[in-house]
Phi, psi and omega in degrees: 000146174250128178261127180234163172235122178291163178298335179282351180102348180292131176274130182245145173237118180237141177295144182298337176291352180275359180301131180089353182250147180285151175216173178227141175293128180291342182275311186240358181069012174303131176282132179231154178209143174252138175233143177201157182263355184210171173296142186253142172222126175049063184249140170232134179227141176237021184236146179203164170244144170247123178284110183272327177205158180157176182290342176200170174066019179300134180093351180289138178257123186245111179277131179265118184240154175089183182232012178255161183299132179255125178273142180233127179177187181271350179297141176296339179277351179293143177298324176236107188255130174240108182278099179200143183298334182269007175254130179288161182306310168236094189285315183201175179232147171251125182240127178278143177207181181296336180276351187116218182258142175241137177251136183226130177293146178249049183053042181294152181297315185261001175082170178241133183237136173233123182053040175083357181248138178289132182227155169271326178200156183200132171282116187289139177240152180307129178093352178302141175258123184245128178254120176236103187060227180275000181271137173240124183243139174258126180276134178235120183252355184235055179259162175305141187298140169264127186232135176269127178231154175280141179242000000 
């Protein structure tokens, strides 16, 4: 099970097999999703994205789990998939490091934007606004920890 805390404060327990699939907080109906590039064992995460605008999924909270590179794009094979014509098949990558998460453009057609500026790569900071196609995501690095536990 993965234990998460919604923005409303409700603690959620989701099976690890739920990674990549949408869920809803039973308290406030906030849409949540966990993304990771690998099977997880003993993971703690304090980082997430909130989809602030885009053609769909606005308001969804996306928890970043694991320590391996997460692919972001419109491909169904992407760890974090955004279905939109202005998102490349593999638009960018999220890489975990000792500094937190780094986002790197993958030579996408429409580019990667952080705080309104086109970037090739950026070490994400709490509150950064990330543009992937028509989607705008707010990065949050200081959220209550998401923890994987055995059940």
